PLY file of the C-alpha trace (Angstrom):
ply
format ascii 1.0
element vertex 590
property float x
property float y
property float z
element edge 589
property int vertex1
property int vertex2
end_header
-0.24 -0.37 -0.02
3.03 2.32 0.46
4.63 1.93 -2.68
4.10 4.60 -5.08
1.55 4.80 -8.24
2.71 3.00 -11.15
1.44 5.11 -13.88
0.27 3.36 -17.37
3.24 2.26 -19.55
3.02 3.66 -22.88
4.51 0.19 -24.32
2.00 -2.00 -22.21
-0.63 -2.40 -25.47
-2.42 -5.36 -24.49
-3.02 -4.18 -21.36
-4.21 -0.59 -22.75
-6.43 -2.65 -25.12
-8.31 -4.83 -22.70
-8.94 -2.05 -20.80
-10.46 0.12 -23.74
-12.56 -3.20 -24.79
-14.04 -3.45 -20.95
-14.82 0.26 -20.83
-16.52 0.02 -23.70
-18.84 -3.19 -22.78
-19.87 -0.85 -19.70
-22.34 0.89 -22.51
-24.18 -2.32 -23.03
-27.43 -0.36 -23.59
-25.91 1.18 -26.71
-24.28 -2.21 -27.82
-27.84 -3.59 -27.56
-29.27 -0.58 -29.13
-27.14 -0.66 -31.95
-27.72 -4.41 -32.54
-31.44 -3.96 -32.43
-31.01 -1.21 -34.99
-29.41 -3.68 -37.67
-31.17 -6.42 -36.95
-34.36 -4.14 -37.60
-32.76 -2.82 -40.80
-31.31 -6.35 -42.23
-34.92 -7.50 -41.74
-37.14 -4.47 -43.52
-34.15 -4.71 -46.60
-35.27 -8.49 -46.88
-39.09 -7.98 -46.45
-39.53 -4.93 -47.97
-37.85 -5.25 -51.22
-39.31 -6.69 -54.29
-37.93 -9.86 -55.66
-35.38 -10.07 -58.49
-34.38 -12.58 -60.84
-31.13 -12.92 -62.48
-30.25 -14.86 -65.55
-26.91 -15.07 -67.07
-25.60 -16.66 -70.70
-21.91 -16.67 -71.93
-20.70 -16.00 -75.20
-16.88 -16.71 -76.50
-15.54 -14.31 -78.69
-13.53 -14.97 -81.67
-12.13 -12.95 -84.52
-12.49 -13.58 -88.15
-9.89 -16.12 -89.68
-9.35 -17.67 -93.21
-8.57 -21.22 -92.00
-9.18 -21.62 -88.30
-7.72 -25.11 -88.28
-4.31 -23.87 -89.37
-1.20 -24.25 -87.47
-0.15 -21.42 -85.50
-3.66 -19.53 -85.84
-4.52 -17.75 -82.87
-8.60 -17.21 -81.81
-6.97 -13.76 -79.80
-5.86 -12.03 -82.51
-6.86 -8.75 -82.60
-9.36 -8.97 -80.44
-8.91 -6.73 -76.82
-11.44 -8.05 -74.88
-11.88 -4.44 -72.56
-13.24 -3.02 -75.61
-15.13 -5.97 -76.11
-16.81 -5.46 -72.72
-17.63 -1.85 -73.41
-19.13 -2.75 -76.77
-21.66 -5.29 -75.07
-22.80 -2.54 -72.99
-23.32 0.08 -75.64
-26.66 1.85 -76.76
-25.61 0.07 -80.37
-26.44 -3.17 -79.06
-29.11 -2.03 -76.92
-31.13 -0.64 -79.39
-30.57 -4.08 -81.44
-31.85 -5.96 -78.40
-34.93 -3.31 -78.23
-35.82 -4.15 -81.91
-35.59 -8.18 -81.13
-37.65 -7.56 -77.76
-40.42 -5.94 -79.45
-41.15 -8.28 -82.06
-41.63 -10.47 -78.57
-43.85 -7.77 -77.06
-41.84 -6.79 -74.39
-41.79 -3.03 -75.53
-38.68 -1.55 -73.28
-36.58 1.88 -74.03
-32.53 1.60 -74.31
-31.43 3.07 -71.19
-34.10 1.50 -69.15
-32.59 -1.73 -70.52
-29.44 -1.37 -70.03
-29.87 -0.51 -66.52
-30.20 -4.41 -65.39
-27.32 -5.64 -67.82
-24.00 -6.78 -66.48
-20.74 -7.94 -68.22
-17.98 -9.31 -66.65
-14.79 -10.79 -68.15
-13.14 -14.04 -66.15
-9.86 -13.78 -66.05
-7.62 -14.55 -69.16
-10.57 -16.00 -71.08
-12.32 -14.39 -74.18
-15.96 -14.98 -72.65
-18.28 -12.41 -71.96
-21.07 -13.20 -69.18
-23.95 -11.41 -69.67
-26.28 -11.10 -66.41
-29.34 -9.44 -66.72
-31.58 -8.75 -63.48
-35.48 -8.42 -64.08
-38.57 -8.73 -61.87
-39.58 -11.89 -63.51
-37.69 -15.29 -64.45
-38.57 -15.31 -68.11
-38.18 -11.47 -68.64
-34.31 -12.22 -66.90
-34.20 -14.79 -69.66
-35.68 -13.06 -72.69
-33.32 -9.86 -71.98
-30.13 -11.67 -71.32
-30.60 -13.50 -74.87
-31.53 -10.57 -76.58
-28.39 -8.85 -75.30
-26.29 -11.48 -75.72
-27.14 -12.17 -79.58
-27.57 -8.66 -79.95
-23.86 -8.26 -79.47
-22.75 -11.42 -81.59
-25.10 -9.34 -84.34
-23.29 -6.18 -83.63
-20.08 -7.83 -83.90
-20.81 -9.56 -87.40
-22.03 -6.63 -88.88
-19.23 -4.31 -88.22
-16.65 -7.36 -89.09
-18.61 -7.71 -92.50
-18.76 -4.14 -93.06
-14.72 -3.86 -92.40
-14.88 -6.98 -95.42
-16.88 -4.80 -97.80
-14.73 -1.55 -97.24
-11.19 -3.43 -97.88
-13.18 -5.45 -101.15
-14.37 -1.42 -102.38
-10.47 -0.44 -102.11
-8.75 -3.42 -103.63
-11.56 -2.60 -106.73
-10.91 0.73 -107.00
-7.09 -0.16 -107.33
-7.67 -2.87 -109.63
-10.08 -0.55 -112.13
-6.91 1.73 -113.38
-5.01 -1.39 -113.74
-7.70 -2.93 -115.87
-8.62 -0.41 -118.19
-4.56 0.05 -118.78
-4.15 -3.49 -119.68
-6.96 -3.37 -122.08
-5.02 -0.59 -123.91
-2.21 -2.16 -124.28
-3.64 -5.44 -125.39
-5.00 -3.09 -128.15
-1.72 -1.43 -129.10
0.00 -4.82 -129.95
-2.41 -5.86 -131.87
-0.90 -7.23 -135.01
2.52 -5.29 -133.99
4.96 -6.88 -131.47
7.01 -5.19 -129.03
9.11 -6.18 -126.31
8.53 -3.04 -124.10
4.86 -3.35 -124.63
4.55 -6.82 -124.10
6.41 -6.21 -120.69
4.34 -3.31 -119.53
1.37 -5.78 -120.23
2.80 -8.61 -118.18
3.53 -6.30 -115.34
-0.07 -5.38 -115.27
-1.73 -8.98 -115.35
0.56 -9.72 -112.12
-0.83 -6.75 -109.90
-4.04 -7.23 -111.30
-3.81 -10.94 -110.44
-2.70 -9.98 -106.96
-5.33 -7.67 -105.69
-7.64 -9.85 -107.08
-6.43 -12.69 -104.69
-6.72 -10.79 -101.71
-10.03 -9.78 -102.60
-11.14 -13.37 -102.61
-9.28 -14.21 -99.87
-11.01 -11.49 -97.66
-14.62 -13.23 -99.33
-13.40 -16.24 -97.97
-13.10 -15.08 -94.32
-14.90 -16.49 -91.77
-16.93 -13.54 -90.09
-18.02 -15.73 -87.24
-18.33 -13.17 -84.53
-18.54 -16.00 -81.54
-20.86 -18.44 -79.87
-23.29 -18.27 -77.39
-21.73 -21.10 -75.02
-24.29 -20.79 -72.55
-28.14 -19.97 -73.32
-29.40 -17.90 -70.51
-32.32 -19.82 -68.79
-35.20 -18.66 -66.37
-33.83 -18.73 -62.57
-35.81 -20.57 -60.14
-34.99 -18.54 -57.07
-34.67 -14.86 -56.66
-31.27 -13.50 -56.53
-29.97 -11.53 -53.77
-29.33 -11.83 -49.87
-32.01 -13.20 -47.94
-33.63 -13.09 -44.51
-31.11 -15.08 -42.63
-27.88 -13.46 -44.52
-29.58 -9.92 -44.41
-29.89 -10.34 -40.45
-26.60 -11.45 -40.04
-25.22 -8.80 -42.22
-27.29 -6.17 -40.08
-26.06 -7.77 -36.89
-22.45 -7.06 -37.33
-23.10 -3.33 -38.84
-25.50 -2.96 -35.70
-22.63 -4.15 -33.77
-20.15 -1.75 -35.32
-22.63 1.02 -35.00
-23.06 0.32 -31.04
-19.29 -0.09 -30.64
-19.18 3.27 -32.44
-21.38 5.16 -30.20
-20.12 3.59 -26.96
-17.01 4.92 -28.08
-18.38 8.29 -28.68
-19.82 8.30 -25.18
-16.47 7.14 -23.95
-14.79 9.92 -24.96
-17.27 12.77 -23.54
-18.16 10.71 -20.31
-16.95 12.45 -17.23
-16.86 9.41 -14.93
-13.77 7.07 -14.40
-13.01 4.89 -17.47
-11.04 2.69 -15.32
-9.88 1.67 -11.92
-5.91 2.31 -13.03
-7.62 5.76 -13.99
-9.25 5.80 -10.81
-6.07 4.96 -8.93
-4.15 7.94 -11.19
-6.81 10.76 -10.42
-7.35 9.97 -6.67
-3.44 9.50 -5.89
-4.24 6.40 -3.79
-4.17 2.83 -4.02
-7.24 0.75 -4.29
-7.84 -0.84 -1.29
-11.04 -3.51 -2.80
-13.67 -3.95 -4.68
-16.99 -4.68 -2.89
-18.82 -7.63 -4.54
-22.87 -7.62 -4.64
-24.96 -9.59 -2.62
-28.54 -10.15 -2.54
-28.46 -11.42 0.99
-27.16 -8.21 2.54
-29.56 -6.17 0.54
-31.50 -4.00 3.43
-28.92 -5.46 5.96
-25.89 -2.93 7.20
-23.95 -5.58 9.08
-22.36 -8.27 6.46
-19.49 -9.13 8.85
-21.28 -11.85 11.26
-22.88 -13.74 8.47
-21.24 -17.17 7.38
-20.09 -17.53 4.03
-20.41 -14.29 2.99
-18.09 -12.64 0.39
-18.88 -9.01 1.00
-17.76 -9.80 4.51
-14.57 -11.35 3.87
-13.81 -8.41 1.57
-14.51 -6.07 4.76
-11.59 -8.15 6.40
-9.05 -7.74 3.70
-9.61 -4.58 3.64
-9.58 -3.69 7.11
-6.03 -5.79 7.10
-4.85 -3.74 4.76
-5.31 -0.76 6.63
-3.97 -2.37 10.01
-0.73 -2.95 8.41
-0.25 0.06 6.35
2.37 2.26 8.61
0.59 5.86 7.77
-2.44 4.34 9.59
-1.18 2.20 12.02
0.79 5.33 13.51
-2.56 7.18 14.33
-5.14 4.55 14.40
-7.48 7.08 12.45
-9.55 6.84 9.87
-12.36 9.23 8.31
-14.78 7.03 5.91
-16.85 9.30 3.01
-18.16 9.28 -0.11
-17.65 11.62 -2.87
-21.10 12.93 -3.09
-24.79 11.57 -3.52
-25.73 9.10 -1.38
-23.87 8.42 1.66
-25.34 4.48 2.63
-22.33 2.47 1.07
-20.11 4.46 2.95
-21.99 4.10 6.63
-21.65 0.45 5.71
-18.53 0.56 4.54
-17.23 2.18 8.17
-19.88 -0.04 10.07
-18.25 -3.55 8.58
-14.46 -2.02 9.22
-15.14 -1.19 12.76
-16.94 -5.17 13.13
-13.29 -6.38 11.31
-11.56 -4.27 13.56
-12.89 -5.42 16.63
-12.37 -9.15 15.55
-8.68 -8.59 15.45
-9.26 -7.46 19.31
-8.94 -3.88 18.76
-11.11 -1.34 21.00
-12.79 0.27 18.07
-14.93 3.54 18.42
-17.20 4.58 15.34
-18.08 8.23 15.35
-21.12 9.01 13.15
-20.08 12.70 12.38
-23.12 13.14 9.51
-25.04 15.43 11.88
-27.50 16.25 9.01
-29.07 12.98 8.10
-28.12 10.36 10.89
-29.06 6.69 10.25
-26.72 4.71 11.88
-28.61 4.05 15.10
-31.90 3.33 13.22
-30.31 0.93 10.47
-28.09 -1.03 13.27
-31.33 -1.94 15.25
-31.27 -4.74 17.61
-27.52 -4.75 17.36
-27.09 -1.29 19.08
-27.57 -1.64 22.85
-27.15 1.35 25.16
-24.14 1.69 27.45
-20.74 3.08 28.29
-17.28 1.71 27.05
-15.18 1.47 29.99
-12.36 3.87 28.58
-15.14 6.32 28.43
-14.08 10.13 30.18
-16.63 11.02 32.66
-16.42 14.44 32.19
-17.94 14.49 28.66
-21.21 13.27 30.04
-22.69 16.57 29.22
-24.44 16.40 25.76
-23.66 15.20 22.43
-21.50 13.21 21.53
-20.53 11.80 25.09
-24.52 10.84 25.80
-25.02 9.22 22.37
-22.68 5.89 23.00
-24.03 2.86 22.57
-21.98 -0.35 22.07
-23.24 -2.91 18.89
-22.59 -6.49 18.97
-21.05 -8.10 16.01
-22.44 -11.75 16.18
-19.09 -14.35 16.71
-17.09 -11.36 16.15
-16.82 -9.21 18.95
-18.24 -5.30 19.95
-17.50 -2.05 19.02
-18.43 1.27 20.38
-21.12 3.40 18.34
-21.54 7.47 18.83
-24.42 7.79 17.17
-25.16 11.39 15.18
-27.59 13.55 16.03
-29.51 16.47 14.30
-27.84 19.57 15.03
-28.14 23.59 15.25
-24.48 24.59 14.18
-23.14 21.15 12.55
-19.50 22.52 11.62
-19.47 23.98 15.57
-20.55 20.77 16.80
-17.68 18.83 14.65
-14.92 21.28 15.84
-15.89 21.08 19.35
-13.70 19.72 22.18
-15.64 16.86 23.27
-15.69 15.46 19.48
-11.48 16.10 19.87
-11.07 14.35 22.86
-13.15 11.36 21.19
-11.12 11.43 18.27
-7.91 11.65 20.44
-8.67 7.77 21.88
-7.12 6.81 18.69
-3.59 7.27 20.07
-4.37 4.92 22.93
-2.88 1.28 22.67
-5.05 -0.80 20.67
-7.44 1.44 20.27
-9.00 2.41 16.48
-11.03 5.50 15.79
-13.40 5.22 12.63
-15.23 8.62 12.02
-18.19 8.38 9.32
-18.25 11.92 7.71
-20.67 12.93 5.10
-19.49 13.36 1.06
-17.03 15.36 0.82
-18.03 17.47 -2.03
-21.80 17.64 -0.71
-20.85 19.31 2.82
-17.86 20.73 4.48
-18.00 18.47 7.53
-15.30 16.09 6.41
-12.72 18.98 5.95
-13.50 19.91 9.23
-12.28 16.86 10.74
-9.26 15.86 8.28
-7.02 17.97 11.13
-7.79 15.54 13.36
-8.44 12.41 11.29
-5.62 12.40 9.28
-6.29 9.04 7.05
-9.22 9.29 5.01
-10.93 6.46 2.77
-13.29 6.91 -0.28
-15.97 5.06 -0.87
-17.50 5.12 -4.28
-18.80 3.99 -7.21
-16.48 4.07 -10.25
-19.53 4.51 -12.77
-21.00 7.36 -11.44
-17.63 9.45 -9.74
-15.89 11.59 -12.22
-12.50 12.15 -12.67
-12.91 15.81 -11.82
-14.36 14.99 -8.31
-11.61 12.64 -7.54
-9.11 15.08 -8.37
-10.83 18.04 -6.14
-10.73 15.43 -3.45
-7.58 15.30 -3.37
-6.94 18.20 -3.44
-9.10 19.08 -0.54
-7.62 16.81 1.24
-3.98 17.18 1.24
-4.93 21.52 1.59
-6.37 20.11 5.00
-3.49 18.25 5.80
-4.78 14.52 5.43
-4.21 12.35 3.00
-5.93 9.14 0.91
-5.24 6.01 2.58
-6.94 4.34 -0.34
-10.46 3.85 -2.63
-13.35 1.35 -1.65
-15.24 0.80 -4.70
-18.86 -0.71 -4.53
-20.90 -1.82 -7.05
-23.74 0.49 -6.41
-27.68 -0.15 -6.24
-29.93 -1.19 -9.15
-33.11 1.16 -10.12
-35.56 -0.51 -8.05
-33.22 -0.69 -5.12
-32.56 3.14 -5.65
-36.18 3.81 -6.18
-36.84 2.47 -2.80
-34.48 4.21 -0.71
-35.62 7.28 -2.34
-39.33 6.56 -1.34
-38.07 5.75 2.31
-35.84 8.97 2.61
-39.31 10.98 1.43
-41.44 8.91 4.17
-38.63 9.99 6.87
-38.00 13.25 5.84
-41.98 13.77 6.25
-42.26 11.53 9.46
-39.66 14.42 10.99
-42.01 17.26 9.99
-44.94 15.68 11.95
-45.24 17.73 15.78
-45.78 14.30 17.75
-42.43 12.47 16.05
-40.42 15.55 17.24
-41.86 15.28 20.74
-40.95 11.60 20.53
-37.59 12.59 19.90
-37.22 14.89 22.54
-38.08 13.00 25.24
-35.96 9.92 23.89
-32.88 11.70 23.25
-32.76 14.73 26.09
-29.62 15.37 27.35
-28.68 14.09 30.93
-28.71 15.92 34.00
-25.23 16.90 35.29
-23.39 19.20 37.35
-22.58 21.98 34.51
-26.26 22.10 33.20
-28.04 25.51 34.45
-31.83 25.72 33.90
-33.38 25.83 30.29
-30.84 22.80 29.04
-27.81 24.92 28.89
-23.97 24.33 30.24
-21.87 26.57 32.03
-19.65 27.35 29.48
-21.59 28.76 26.15
-18.44 28.44 23.88
-18.72 24.24 24.25
-22.42 23.92 24.01
-23.27 26.30 21.54
-22.76 23.94 18.53
-23.72 21.08 20.15
-27.62 22.24 21.01
-29.94 19.66 19.06
-32.57 20.58 17.24
-34.93 19.34 19.60
-33.66 21.11 22.66
-35.08 24.19 21.84
-38.26 23.48 22.08
-38.18 22.34 25.63
-39.37 25.17 27.96
-40.86 25.47 31.13
-41.94 28.10 33.30
-39.69 31.35 33.64
-37.19 29.49 31.58
-38.93 30.18 28.49
-37.71 33.97 27.57
-34.16 32.81 29.06
-33.53 30.42 26.32
-35.41 32.63 23.08
-32.92 35.19 24.43
-29.97 32.66 24.14
-31.11 31.16 21.12
-31.36 34.79 19.21
-27.77 35.69 20.62
-26.32 32.72 19.55
-27.81 33.28 15.71
-26.24 36.70 15.57
-23.06 35.10 16.86
0 1
1 2
2 3
3 4
4 5
5 6
6 7
7 8
8 9
9 10
10 11
11 12
12 13
13 14
14 15
15 16
16 17
17 18
18 19
19 20
20 21
21 22
22 23
23 24
24 25
25 26
26 27
27 28
28 29
29 30
30 31
31 32
32 33
33 34
34 35
35 36
36 37
37 38
38 39
39 40
40 41
41 42
42 43
43 44
44 45
45 46
46 47
47 48
48 49
49 50
50 51
51 52
52 53
53 54
54 55
55 56
56 57
57 58
58 59
59 60
60 61
61 62
62 63
63 64
64 65
65 66
66 67
67 68
68 69
69 70
70 71
71 72
72 73
73 74
74 75
75 76
76 77
77 78
78 79
79 80
80 81
81 82
82 83
83 84
84 85
85 86
86 87
87 88
88 89
89 90
90 91
91 92
92 93
93 94
94 95
95 96
96 97
97 98
98 99
99 100
100 101
101 102
102 103
103 104
104 105
105 106
106 107
107 108
108 109
109 110
110 111
111 112
112 113
113 114
114 115
115 116
116 117
117 118
118 119
119 120
120 121
121 122
122 123
123 124
124 125
125 126
126 127
127 128
128 129
129 130
130 131
131 132
132 133
133 134
134 135
135 136
136 137
137 138
138 139
139 140
140 141
141 142
142 143
143 144
144 145
145 146
146 147
147 148
148 149
149 150
150 151
151 152
152 153
153 154
154 155
155 156
156 157
157 158
158 159
159 160
160 161
161 162
162 163
163 164
164 165
165 166
166 167
167 168
168 169
169 170
170 171
171 172
172 173
173 174
174 175
175 176
176 177
177 178
178 179
179 180
180 181
181 182
182 183
183 184
184 185
185 186
186 187
187 188
188 189
189 190
190 191
191 192
192 193
193 194
194 195
195 196
196 197
197 198
198 199
199 200
200 201
201 202
202 203
203 204
204 205
205 206
206 207
207 208
208 209
209 210
210 211
211 212
212 213
213 214
214 215
215 216
216 217
217 218
218 219
219 220
220 221
221 222
222 223
223 224
224 225
225 226
226 227
227 228
228 229
229 230
230 231
231 232
232 233
233 234
234 235
235 236
236 237
237 238
238 239
239 240
240 241
241 242
242 243
243 244
244 245
245 246
246 247
247 248
248 249
249 250
250 251
251 252
252 253
253 254
254 255
255 256
256 257
257 258
258 259
259 260
260 261
261 262
262 263
263 264
264 265
265 266
266 267
267 268
268 269
269 270
270 271
271 272
272 273
273 274
274 275
275 276
276 277
277 278
278 279
279 280
280 281
281 282
282 283
283 284
284 285
285 286
286 287
287 288
288 289
289 290
290 291
291 292
292 293
293 294
294 295
295 296
296 297
297 298
298 299
299 300
300 301
301 302
302 303
303 304
304 305
305 306
306 307
307 308
308 309
309 310
310 311
311 312
312 313
313 314
314 315
315 316
316 317
317 318
318 319
319 320
320 321
321 322
322 323
323 324
324 325
325 326
326 327
327 328
328 329
329 330
330 331
331 332
332 333
333 334
334 335
335 336
336 337
337 338
338 339
339 340
340 341
341 342
342 343
343 344
344 345
345 346
346 347
347 348
348 349
349 350
350 351
351 352
352 353
353 354
354 355
355 356
356 357
357 358
358 359
359 360
360 361
361 362
362 363
363 364
364 365
365 366
366 367
367 368
368 369
369 370
370 371
371 372
372 373
373 374
374 375
375 376
376 377
377 378
378 379
379 380
380 381
381 382
382 383
383 384
384 385
385 386
386 387
387 388
388 389
389 390
390 391
391 392
392 393
393 394
394 395
395 396
396 397
397 398
398 399
399 400
400 401
401 402
402 403
403 404
404 405
405 406
406 407
407 408
408 409
409 410
410 411
411 412
412 413
413 414
414 415
415 416
416 417
417 418
418 419
419 420
420 421
421 422
422 423
423 424
424 425
425 426
426 427
427 428
428 429
429 430
430 431
431 432
432 433
433 434
434 435
435 436
436 437
437 438
438 439
439 440
440 441
441 442
442 443
443 444
444 445
445 446
446 447
447 448
448 449
449 450
450 451
451 452
452 453
453 454
454 455
455 456
456 457
457 458
458 459
459 460
460 461
461 462
462 463
463 464
464 465
465 466
466 467
467 468
468 469
469 470
470 471
471 472
472 473
473 474
474 475
475 476
476 477
477 478
478 479
479 480
480 481
481 482
482 483
483 484
484 485
485 486
486 487
487 488
488 489
489 490
490 491
491 492
492 493
493 494
494 495
495 496
496 497
497 498
498 499
499 500
500 501
501 502
502 503
503 504
504 505
505 506
506 507
507 508
508 509
509 510
510 511
511 512
512 513
513 514
514 515
515 516
516 517
517 518
518 519
519 520
520 521
521 522
522 523
523 524
524 525
525 526
526 527
527 528
528 529
529 530
530 531
531 532
532 533
533 534
534 535
535 536
536 537
537 538
538 539
539 540
540 541
541 542
542 543
543 544
544 545
545 546
546 547
547 548
548 549
549 550
550 551
551 552
552 553
553 554
554 555
555 556
556 557
557 558
558 559
559 560
560 561
561 562
562 563
563 564
564 565
565 566
566 567
567 568
568 569
569 570
570 571
571 572
572 573
573 574
574 575
575 576
576 577
577 578
578 579
579 580
580 581
581 582
582 583
583 584
584 585
585 586
586 587
587 588
588 589
C-alpha cells in the first residue's frame, strides 16, 4: 500500500486494449441498441424489397479468320477484350436488343434495358458473361439472350462492313490497272514489241495480286463468336435472403453500437477504469465490494457465514492495519464523494466490526449530523451503554450521551457514537468533546473510525481532516467523475490529510434506488410531524449533569453553542422560556 502509484506504461499495449474493450462494454445499452437497429434494418430490407431474378449467358468471342484449323492460328488475334466488354454495354447493342424484344411483345427503352445488364470477363479468357436482373424469371432470360445475340449481331456486322470496305478499296485499285491492260492489249494487236509486252505482263501480275486479296477477304469466316451458355429462367430470386441480411444487419449494428459506445466513452466524465481512478485520486485501491442479494437491507455483513462481502471488508481492514500511515495514528475517516452516503456508512460499520474481530477497541463516530441513520439501521444490534474507557467529564450532551455498544455475532463488539441532528453542525464537529473522542485513537489497541457526509456535498469531512488525517473514499466507479476525484485529492491535501485508499462498491440497482428514495421521503415527512419531534425530544434529551443550568444549557456557552440539538430548543418550562429565547437569538447573531 505504501508503494508509489505506478503509471500506465506506454508500451503496455495489450493491457491498454483490454482496458479500452472493458470500458466499451460498460455501455451495454448502446451496444444492444446498435444490434437491434441493425437487425431491424436487415429485416426491413429483406421483407420490403421486391424479389429480383438474374439470368446469365456466356459468349465466346473470336476474330475473323481464313483457316481456323491452320497451324499457329490464334483465336485472340486482334481482339481487345476490354474494348469488347465496353461494346457489349453500349447503346448500339441495346438498340438492336430493343428491336428484337419488341417482336416478342416486350417494349422497353434502351436506357432502362441497359440498367439491368452486367457484363463481366473471367480472367485469362475470351468469354463475356451477360447477366441480366429483372422482376420476373422469363423477362430476365429473354432480355439476357436478346442482349447476347445483339452483341454477336453487332460484331458480325462490323466485321462484314470492314471486309466490304477493304474489298471496295482493292476494287478501286484494280479498275485503272484493268483499263490500262486493255489499252496495251489494243496497241499490241498486229505488232510485236518487247516493251509493250513487258508492261502488259506487269499489269497482269498486279491485277492477279489484287484479285487474290479480294478473294481471300471474301473467303474469311466472319463468325463473331458463339453463345456457349444460353440464358435460362432462374428458379429462385437473387440477392441476400432473410438469414444473410439479418446476419449482416447484426454485424453492422454491432459496429454501430461500438462506435456509439466509443463516442460516449470519449465524452463521459466518469472514471473509465480502476487505473484511471487510482491515478486521479493518487491513492491505491483497497478493494472492490461484491454484490450480494442477501446483504440487501442489512448494514452488517460481518457476522454472516459464507459472505464474500464480509471477507472483502476483512481484507480491507487487514490492509489498513498493516499500513504504516494508519498504524501510526489508528484513525480513519470514511466518506463518499457526493450523493448517497449509504455505502460509506456500511463500509464504516463493517470496518469497525472487522477491527473488533482483531481484538481492537473500536470507536465508530457518526459525524453525519445532517441525516444520521446508523442507530436506526443497526436496530437491535445497538444496545445502550458506555465503554469502560469513556471519560466521565464528557457527560454533558452529544457526543458523549450517544454512546452505544454494537454486538457483532461471533466477532465481538464496538462502540458507536450515533449522530444527532444539530443546529450548528460545523461548530459541533470542531468542539472539544469531539476532539477528545477522536484522540482515543492514540491509546494502545484502540481504533477510531469516523463516518462523515459526502466530502463534496458538505464541508463536515474537511473540518475533521486535521484530527483524522487518514481518509478512505467509498465510491461507485460508474458514477464518480474524474474531476471529483482530483478535487477530493486537492481538498484533503490542502487540509493536511492523506487518502489511504479507495473502496469501490457496485452501487444500487434502479429498483433499490427507487425504494431508497421513497424511504427517504417518508422519513422526511415523519420528521416534520409535531408528534415525532416530541418523541425524539423525550428519547434523546440531554442528561442532567453538574454543569447544566436551567433551560438545558451548560455553564460554558462557547462549548455548548454548537452542541444543542434541533429538539432542545422546544424544551422550555416556566420562566426559563424567555431566557432560552434570548440565548438562542444571541447565538444566531454570533
